[in-house]
Structure formats: C-alpha cells, structure tokens
N, CA, C and O atoms as a MOPAC input file, in Angstrom:
PM7 MOZYME 1SCF
protein

 N    -14.14900 1     3.93700 1     3.74700 1
 C    -13.98600 1     3.84200 1     5.18700 1
 C    -12.72800 1     4.56100 1     5.66700 1
 O    -11.73100 1     4.64100 1     4.94900 1
 N    -12.78900 1     5.06700 1     6.85900 1
 C    -11.62900 1     5.72100 1     7.47100 1
 C    -10.89800 1     4.67800 1     8.31000 1
 O    -11.25000 1     4.45700 1     9.46900 1
 N     -9.87700 1     4.03100 1     7.72900 1
 C     -9.20200 1     2.94800 1     8.44100 1
 C     -8.25900 1     3.45900 1     9.52500 1
 O     -7.76900 1     2.66100 1    10.32400 1
 N     -7.99300 1     4.74100 1     9.57700 1
 C     -7.16000 1     5.26800 1    10.65700 1
 C     -7.92100 1     5.21500 1    11.98400 1
 O     -7.33400 1     4.93900 1    13.03100 1
 N     -9.23100 1     5.48000 1    11.93400 1
 C    -10.09200 1     5.41600 1    13.11900 1
 C    -11.40700 1     4.75100 1    12.71400 1
 O    -12.42500 1     5.43100 1    12.59000 1
 N    -11.40300 1     3.43200 1    12.50600 1
 C    -12.61500 1     2.76400 1    12.01100 1
 C    -13.73500 1     2.73000 1    13.05200 1
 O    -13.49100 1     2.65200 1    14.25600 1
 N    -14.95800 1     2.79000 1    12.55200 1
 C    -16.13900 1     2.60500 1    13.38700 1
 C    -16.76300 1     1.26900 1    12.98600 1
 O    -16.34900 1     0.66800 1    11.99400 1
 N    -17.74000 1     0.80500 1    13.73600 1
 C    -18.40300 1    -0.46600 1    13.42300 1
 C    -19.03100 1    -0.41900 1    12.03300 1
 O    -19.03600 1    -1.43100 1    11.33200 1
 N    -19.56100 1     0.73400 1    11.61800 1
 C    -20.18700 1     0.87100 1    10.29700 1
 C    -19.17100 1     0.74200 1     9.16200 1
 O    -19.52700 1     0.29700 1     8.07100 1
 N    -17.92200 1     1.12000 1     9.39700 1
 C    -16.90300 1     1.06700 1     8.34400 1
 C    -16.68100 1    -0.35000 1     7.82800 1
 O    -16.34000 1    -0.53000 1     6.65900 1
 N    -16.86600 1    -1.35200 1     8.67200 1
 C    -16.62100 1    -2.72800 1     8.25900 1
 C    -17.71300 1    -3.26400 1     7.33100 1
 O    -17.56000 1    -4.33700 1     6.74900 1
 N    -18.80500 1    -2.52600 1     7.19300 1
 C    -19.89900 1    -2.94000 1     6.31100 1
 C    -19.94000 1    -2.14500 1     5.01600 1
 O    -20.74800 1    -2.44300 1     4.13600 1
 N    -19.08400 1    -1.14100 1     4.88300 1
 C    -19.01800 1    -0.32700 1     3.67000 1
 C    -18.01900 1    -0.94200 1     2.70000 1
 O    -16.93400 1    -1.34800 1     3.11700 1
 N    -18.35900 1    -1.02100 1     1.41700 1
 C    -17.35600 1    -1.52100 1     0.46100 1
 C    -16.21300 1    -0.52100 1     0.29500 1
 O    -16.43000 1     0.69000 1     0.25400 1
 N    -15.01700 1    -1.04000 1     0.20200 1
 C    -13.82200 1    -0.21000 1     0.02100 1
 C    -13.35000 1    -0.43200 1    -1.41800 1
 O    -12.70100 1    -1.43700 1    -1.70900 1
 N    -13.66900 1     0.48700 1    -2.30200 1
 C    -13.40900 1     0.31200 1    -3.72700 1
 C    -12.36700 1     1.28300 1    -4.25100 1
 O    -12.38500 1     1.63300 1    -5.43100 1
 N    -11.46300 1     1.72000 1    -3.39400 1
 C    -10.43500 1     2.66100 1    -3.82700 1
 C     -9.49900 1     2.02200 1    -4.85500 1
 O     -9.25400 1     0.81700 1    -4.81600 1
 N     -8.98400 1     2.83100 1    -5.76500 1
 C     -7.99100 1     2.37000 1    -6.73200 1
 C     -6.60100 1     2.48400 1    -6.11800 1
 O     -5.80000 1     1.55600 1    -6.22700 1
 N     -6.30900 1     3.59700 1    -5.48200 1
 C     -5.03600 1     3.78500 1    -4.77900 1
 C     -5.26200 1     3.36000 1    -3.33800 1
 O     -6.05100 1     3.97400 1    -2.62000 1
 N     -4.56900 1     2.31000 1    -2.91300 1
 C     -4.78800 1     1.75900 1    -1.58800 1
 C     -3.90600 1     2.40700 1    -0.53600 1
 O     -4.35900 1     2.66600 1     0.57900 1
 N     -2.66200 1     2.67000 1    -0.87600 1
 C     -1.74300 1     3.19000 1     0.13000 1
 C     -0.73700 1     4.13500 1    -0.52900 1
 O     -0.26400 1     3.89000 1    -1.63900 1
 N     -0.43000 1     5.19200 1     0.16500 1
 C      0.54700 1     6.16700 1    -0.31500 1
 C      1.41400 1     6.53500 1     0.87600 1
 O      0.89800 1     6.99700 1     1.89400 1
 N      2.72100 1     6.33900 1     0.76700 1
 C      3.63400 1     6.64900 1     1.87200 1
 C      4.80900 1     7.45800 1     1.33700 1
 O      5.88500 1     6.90400 1     1.11300 1
 N      4.62000 1     8.76000 1     1.13000 1
 C      5.65900 1     9.57500 1     0.49200 1
 C      6.90300 1     9.80600 1     1.34400 1
 O      7.93200 1    10.22300 1     0.81300 1
 N      6.84000 1     9.54900 1     2.64200 1
 C      8.00500 1     9.80300 1     3.49000 1
 C      8.52600 1     8.52700 1     4.15200 1
 O      9.12600 1     8.58500 1     5.22500 1
 N      8.30400 1     7.40600 1     3.52900 1
 C      8.75400 1     6.13000 1     4.06900 1
 C     10.27800 1     6.07900 1     4.12500 1
 O     10.94600 1     6.47500 1     3.17000 1
 N     10.82000 1     5.60300 1     5.21300 1
 C     12.27100 1     5.47100 1     5.36600 1
 C     12.61300 1     4.00500 1     5.56500 1
 O     11.86200 1     3.26200 1     6.19700 1
 N     13.73700 1     3.59900 1     5.02900 1
 C     14.19800 1     2.22100 1     5.18000 1
 C     15.16200 1     2.11400 1     6.35900 1
 O     15.65800 1     3.11600 1     6.87300 1
 N     15.41500 1     0.87100 1     6.77300 1
 C     16.39200 1     0.65000 1     7.83700 1
 C     17.80400 1     0.64900 1     7.24800 1
 O     17.98000 1     0.93700 1     6.06400 1
 N     18.79800 1     0.33200 1     8.05600 1
 C     20.18900 1     0.35100 1     7.59800 1
 C     20.45700 1    -0.67100 1     6.49400 1
 O     21.41000 1    -0.52300 1     5.72900 1
 N     19.61800 1    -1.70700 1     6.41000 1
 C     19.77200 1    -2.73300 1     5.36600 1
 C     19.00700 1    -2.35600 1     4.09500 1
 O     19.01300 1    -3.10500 1     3.11800 1
 N     18.34300 1    -1.18200 1     4.11200 1
 C     17.59100 1    -0.74200 1     2.93900 1
 C     16.21100 1    -1.37000 1     2.83800 1
 O     15.62400 1    -1.39200 1     1.75600 1
 N     15.68000 1    -1.88400 1     3.94900 1
 C     14.37900 1    -2.56200 1     3.93600 1
 C     13.37000 1    -1.81000 1     4.78500 1
 O     13.72400 1    -1.10200 1     5.72800 1
 N     12.09300 1    -1.98300 1     4.42400 1
 C     10.99400 1    -1.40600 1     5.19100 1
 C      9.79700 1    -2.34400 1     5.09000 1
 O      9.63400 1    -3.04700 1     4.09200 1
 N      8.97700 1    -2.35300 1     6.10800 1
 C      7.72700 1    -3.10300 1     6.10000 1
 C      6.60200 1    -2.08900 1     6.06400 1
 O      6.57000 1    -1.15100 1     6.86100 1
 N      5.66600 1    -2.28600 1     5.12000 1
 C      4.56800 1    -1.34000 1     4.93900 1
 C      3.23900 1    -2.09200 1     5.02400 1
 O      2.82200 1    -2.70600 1     4.04100 1
 N      2.56800 1    -2.05700 1     6.17400 1
 C      1.24700 1    -2.69400 1     6.25000 1
 C      0.19400 1    -1.81800 1     5.57200 1
 O      0.28800 1    -0.59100 1     5.60600 1
 N     -0.80100 1    -2.44500 1     4.96100 1
 C     -1.88900 1    -1.70300 1     4.33200 1
 C     -3.12100 1    -2.59000 1     4.25600 1
 O     -3.01700 1    -3.81500 1     4.31200 1
 N     -4.28600 1    -1.97000 1     4.13000 1
 C     -5.54200 1    -2.68600 1     3.95100 1
 C     -5.77600 1    -2.87200 1     2.45800 1
 O     -5.50300 1    -1.96700 1     1.67000 1
 N     -6.27800 1    -4.03900 1     2.06500 1
 C     -6.69600 1    -4.25100 1     0.68100 1
 C     -8.05100 1    -3.61500 1     0.45600 1
 O     -8.81800 1    -3.41900 1     1.39800 1
 N     -8.34100 1    -3.29700 1    -0.77700 1
 C     -9.68500 1    -2.87800 1    -1.14700 1
 C    -10.56800 1    -4.12700 1    -1.19100 1
 O    -10.06200 1    -5.24400 1    -1.07800 1
 N    -11.86400 1    -3.95000 1    -1.35300 1
 C    -12.78600 1    -5.07600 1    -1.44500 1
 C    -12.90200 1    -5.61500 1    -2.86500 1
 O    -13.63500 1    -6.57400 1    -3.10400 1
 N    -12.20000 1    -5.02100 1    -3.79300 1
 C    -12.21900 1    -5.47700 1    -5.17400 1
 C    -11.41500 1    -6.76400 1    -5.27900 1
 O    -10.27200 1    -6.82700 1    -4.82600 1
 N    -12.02100 1    -7.80000 1    -5.88300 1
 C    -11.32300 1    -9.06400 1    -6.06500 1
 C    -10.59100 1    -9.05100 1    -7.38800 1
 O    -11.03400 1    -8.40200 1    -8.33600 1
 N     -9.47700 1    -9.75800 1    -7.46500 1
 C     -8.73200 1    -9.84400 1    -8.70700 1
 C     -7.25500 1    -9.58200 1    -8.49100 1
 O     -6.77500 1    -9.51100 1    -7.35900 1
 N     -6.55000 1    -9.44000 1    -9.58900 1
 C     -5.10200 1    -9.24300 1    -9.54800 1
 C     -4.78900 1    -7.78500 1    -9.18800 1
 O     -5.33500 1    -6.85300 1    -9.77800 1
 N     -3.90700 1    -7.61400 1    -8.21500 1
 C     -3.49800 1    -6.29100 1    -7.76700 1
 C     -2.01900 1    -6.10300 1    -8.09600 1
 O     -1.25800 1    -7.06600 1    -8.19200 1
 N     -1.64300 1    -4.86600 1    -8.26200 1
 C     -0.25100 1    -4.56700 1    -8.57100 1
 C      0.27700 1    -3.55600 1    -7.56500 1
 O     -0.38400 1    -2.56500 1    -7.25300 1
 N      1.47600 1    -3.82000 1    -7.06200 1
 C      2.15600 1    -2.90900 1    -6.14900 1
 C      3.33200 1    -2.30000 1    -6.91100 1
 O      4.15200 1    -3.02000 1    -7.48100 1
 N      3.40300 1    -0.98500 1    -6.91400 1
 C      4.50800 1    -0.28000 1    -7.56000 1
 C      5.20500 1     0.56400 1    -6.49800 1
 O      4.57000 1     1.33100 1    -5.77500 1
 N      6.51600 1     0.40600 1    -6.42200 1
 C      7.31300 1     1.17000 1    -5.46700 1
 C      8.30600 1     2.01100 1    -6.26400 1
 O      9.07700 1     1.48700 1    -7.06800 1
 N      8.27600 1     3.30400 1    -6.03100 1
 C      9.23600 1     4.22600 1    -6.64800 1
 C      9.94700 1     4.94700 1    -5.51200 1
 O      9.31800 1     5.35000 1    -4.53400 1
 N     11.24100 1     5.10600 1    -5.64200 1
 C     12.01100 1     5.68300 1    -4.54100 1
 C     13.07400 1     6.64100 1    -5.05200 1
 O     13.56800 1     6.51700 1    -6.17300 1
 N     13.41000 1     7.59500 1    -4.20200 1
 C     14.52500 1     8.50400 1    -4.44400 1
 C     15.36500 1     8.51900 1    -3.17500 1
 O     14.85800 1     8.84400 1    -2.10100 1
 N     16.62400 1     8.17600 1    -3.28400 1
 C     17.51800 1     8.15900 1    -2.13300 1
 C     18.00700 1     9.55000 1    -1.78500 1
 O     17.84700 1    10.49400 1    -2.55900 1
 N     18.59900 1     9.66300 1    -0.61900 1
 C     19.12400 1    10.95600 1    -0.16800 1
 C     20.19600 1    11.49300 1    -1.11100 1
 O     20.40800 1    12.70300 1    -1.19300 1
 N     20.87900 1    10.58200 1    -1.83000 1
 C     21.92800 1    11.00400 1    -2.76300 1
 C     21.38900 1    11.21300 1    -4.18000 1
 O     22.16200 1    11.46500 1    -5.10500 1
 N     20.06400 1    11.10900 1    -4.35600 1
 C     19.44900 1    11.31700 1    -5.66300 1
 C     19.27600 1    10.05100 1    -6.48800 1
 O     18.68900 1    10.09700 1    -7.56800 1
 N     19.78000 1     8.91700 1    -5.99600 1
 C     19.60800 1     7.64700 1    -6.71500 1
 C     18.12700 1     7.27500 1    -6.74200 1
 O     17.39700 1     7.52400 1    -5.78300 1
 N     17.69300 1     6.67600 1    -7.85400 1
 C     16.28900 1     6.28300 1    -7.96800 1
 C     16.15600 1     4.77000 1    -7.89000 1
 O     17.08500 1     4.03000 1    -8.21400 1
 N     14.99000 1     4.32800 1    -7.45500 1
 C     14.69100 1     2.90400 1    -7.37700 1
 C     13.27600 1     2.65400 1    -7.85200 1
 O     12.42200 1     3.53700 1    -7.77700 1
 N     13.02700 1     1.45000 1    -8.34300 1
 C     11.70700 1     1.09100 1    -8.84800 1
 C     11.50500 1    -0.40400 1    -8.64700 1
 O     12.41600 1    -1.19300 1    -8.90200 1
 N     10.34700 1    -0.79100 1    -8.20400 1
 C     10.01600 1    -2.20500 1    -8.06800 1
 C      8.53400 1    -2.41500 1    -8.30800 1
 O      7.72500 1    -1.51300 1    -8.08900 1
 N      8.17900 1    -3.61400 1    -8.76100 1
 C      6.78500 1    -3.91500 1    -9.05800 1
 C      6.52200 1    -5.36700 1    -8.69800 1
 O      7.36000 1    -6.23100 1    -8.95900 1
 N      5.36100 1    -5.64900 1    -8.09700 1
 C      4.94900 1    -7.01500 1    -7.83100 1
 C      3.45200 1    -7.10600 1    -7.94700 1
 O      2.75100 1    -6.09700 1    -7.87900 1
 N      2.96000 1    -8.31700 1    -8.12100 1
 C      1.52100 1    -8.55000 1    -8.24200 1
 C      1.07600 1    -9.58300 1    -7.21300 1
 O      1.85700 1   -10.44000 1    -6.79800 1
 N     -0.18200 1    -9.48900 1    -6.80800 1
 C     -0.79200 1   -10.50700 1    -5.96400 1
 C     -2.27400 1   -10.56500 1    -6.30400 1
 O     -2.80900 1    -9.64700 1    -6.92600 1
 N     -2.93200 1   -11.63500 1    -5.90100 1
 C     -4.34600 1   -11.80100 1    -6.23700 1
 C     -5.18900 1   -11.81600 1    -4.97000 1
 O     -4.84700 1   -12.47700 1    -3.99000 1
 N     -6.30100 1   -11.07400 1    -5.00500 1
 C     -7.26000 1   -11.05300 1    -3.91200 1
 C     -8.40900 1   -11.98100 1    -4.30900 1
 O     -9.05600 1   -11.77900 1    -5.33600 1
 N     -8.65100 1   -12.99200 1    -3.48700 1
 C     -9.72000 1   -13.96100 1    -3.74500 1
 C    -10.78700 1   -13.82000 1    -2.68400 1
 O    -10.61600 1   -13.08600 1    -1.71100 1
 N    -11.89100 1   -14.52500 1    -2.87500 1
 C    -12.98200 1   -14.49500 1    -1.88400 1
 C    -12.54900 1   -15.05600 1    -0.57000 1
 O    -13.34000 1   -15.10600 1     0.37200 1

C-alpha cells in the first residue's frame, strides 16, 4: 500500500514489507531526540527497530529495541 496517499483499497491489502521505515535525513532536536511515526506491517510477531546514526562531527550512534505485534 502507498501510505503517503492511501486509497480505500489500500486498507484491504496486506502490508508484508520487511523494511517498514527508512529516514536517512532525520534530524534531532537540541536535546538529541526525535519522534518518528511509522505504520506497522501486517505481519504478527516480534519486531526489531535498529537505529544507526552519524553526527555532524562524525560521531556514530547505534540503538536497538524490540516490540511485539499482536492481533
């Protein structure tokens, strides 16, 4: 489904993507935080979020979390 401009038919199509969201130009606020909304796929089970970052000064960051999608 095209979630940027969904149609009524999109809500009836299964969304089985492996990569759910990609934000290569995400910027954080002055506190180093950002909020990233995204749609889940229709696949049920344990999901993993991986965040990799490169700061303007070349510093790298990495974070990982898991959540579960239930019926």
